[in-house]
N, C-alpha and C positions, 0 to 999 in steps of 0.2 A: 504494500500500500504506500502511496505517496502522502506524506504529511506536510502540510503547508501551515506555517505560522506567520500571520500578519502582525507586525508590531506597531501599535498605535500609541500616541501620546494622549494625555488627558484631554487635549483639545480635539481629539479624534484624527489628527493628521498622522500619516504613516511615516515612521522613521526607519523602517526596515522590514525585511522578510527572510524567512528560512524555509527551504524546501529540502526534504530528505526522503530517500527511499525510491523504490521502483513499484510501478503499478502492478506488474505481473498479469496484465490483461492478456498479453500474447507473448510469444517467445521474443528474445532479444532481437532487435532490428525490425520487428513487425508490430511493436507495441504502440498503438495510436494514442493511448492515454499518456504514456511517458513522453511521446513526441509532442503532443499538444501542450503539456505543462512546460516542457523545455522551451518550446517556441515562444510561449506567452511570457515566461519569466526572463529568459535570456534576451528576448526581443525587447522587453521593457527596459532592462538595464542598458541595452544598446541604444534604444530610442531616447532615453533620458540624456545620455552622453551626446548623441548626435544632434538632438533638437534643442537642448538647453545648455550644453557645454558643462553640465554637472557630472563629475566622475564619482560614481558610487564606490564605496569600499566593498568590493564583491570578492567572493571566494567560490571556486567551482571545483568539484571533484566528482568522481563517478557517483551518481545518485545524490548529489548534494550541491546546492547553490544557496548562498546567503548574500544579501545586499543591504548595506546601511547607507542612509542618506547623510551626507555631510552637512554641516551648518551652512545655510544659504541665507545671506543677508538681503539679497535683492528679492523683494516681495513678489514681483512679477514672475521671476524664475521659480521661486518657491511654489507659486500657484500652478505653474506649468508642470513641475515635477509631481506635485500632488495629483493633478489630473491624470497624468500617465500612470501613476501607481494605483489610483482608484480604478482606472480602466483595466489594469492587470487583475484587480480583485474581481471585477465584473466578469472578465473572461474566465478566470479560474472557477468562479461560482457557476458559470454556464457549463463548464466541463463537469463539475461535480453534480449538476442536475441530471446529466445523462449517464455519468459513470461514477456515481457516489460510492459504490462498493470498492473503488480503486483509489479514491482520493479523499482525504479528510482535511478540512480547512478550519483552523482555529485562529481566533483573534485575541491578542492579549494587549492590555493597556498598562503602560508603565511610564 
């Protein structure tokens, strides 16, 4: 199962996320759930960098991706980054609606 943890601040803004595990929906190389989650999460990190110039502190390994948002002083850029991260959450929830047996999404506030 893929475990996704969305990290929110008290003001509900997203300051990071952690993705761990494998869906095991199908054999390696044919697992559409793993592929979808990878595309959404890695694509979000890449989009944040390409579209806002913000480089997230990210780590990736087999079955693992984490991303932490750095301090952003420009409020326009901060809003853009939040929009992209909220879009990621919408996409992950859409995957979970169809493949909930293979992905679990948890939101933590700190």
